[in-house]
N, C-alpha and C positions, 0 to 999 in steps of 0.2 A: 589888197583892197578889192580886187576882182573876185577873189574867193568869198570874201565877206559879203559883197553885193549879191553874188550868186546865191549864197546860203540864205540871205535875208529874203530874196525874191521867192525862192522855192519854199520857204517856211512861213511866209506871211499868211495872215488869216484869210484875206480875200484879194487875190490878184484878179485880173480881168476875167479869167475863166471862172473863178470862184464866185465872183459877183454875178455873172450871167447865170450860172447854175443856181445860185440862191434865188434870183428873180424868177427863173423858170419853175423851180420847186414851189415857190410861194404862189405862183399863178395856178399851178396844177392843184395845190391844196385848196385854193379858193374855188376852183371848179367842182371839186369833190364836195366841199361844204355846201355849195348851192344845191346840188342834187340830193344830198342827204337831208338837209333841212326841208326842202320841198316835199320829199317823199314822206318824211316823218310826220309833218303837220297835216298832209293830206290823208295819210293812213290813220292818224289819230282823230281826225274830224268825224263827227257823228253823221254828217251829211256832206255831199260835194260842196266845194268852195269855189267862188269866183276868183279870178286873178287878183282883184283888189282885196278880197277877204283874206286870201292866202298871204299876200304881201303884208297887209296890216298885222295879221297874226304873228308872222315871223318877226317883223320889225318890233312889235311889242315885246315878244319873248327876248329878243336880243337886248333891247333897252333895259328890261327888268333884270336879266341875267348878268349883263356886262356893264350896266350903267353908261351905255353909249348909244347915241342915235346913229344907227347904221342903215344905209339905204340898201335893202336887199334887192338883188336883181332877179325879180320873180320871173321875168320872161326867160332868162337863162336857165333857171331851175326847171321850169315847165318844158322848155325846148329839149333839154337833156333827158328828162323823163320820157318825153315822147319819142326821142331818137332811140331810146333803149327799149321801147315797147311797153313801158310801165304805166303810162298815163291813160286815163279813161275820161272822156268828155270833151266838149267843145267850148261851152260857156261856163259851165260849172265842172270842176275837176275832182277826180278821186284817183286812186292808184290801185293796181292789182295787189292782191294779198301778198304777204311776205313769202310764202312758200312758192307761189307762182313766179314772183319776181326773182327769187333765187334761181329757179329753174331756167328762166329766160337768160339771166346774166351768165349762168354756168354754160348754157348752150352757146352763147356768144363767145365766151372764152375758149370753149372746146374747138370752135371753128376759126379762132383768131390766127393761129399759125398753121397755114396749109403747107405741108412739106411733100 
């Protein structure tokens, strides 16, 4: 019985560690989605957008695409873009072009691990 219990514990699909890992992975994916959606819609906009305009644009896209009303955390997306040096503006926002953005992110990664 001890062997059986041990085998079932080590082969189950989600023990405590697995559940925690799953939750952390899902949270990280959510963070990435926020920055990607905010960047994409600001990059595609013909002119800078206010926080409310960006929020409404993304929420309308999500409702149309996934048939779900989703409350997009626009402040999180903008904050992450600003933290990464990609955001331009104070009241109306745009983002740096894709080539410049790639260079900035690449530079951050090059300096991430200081050995």
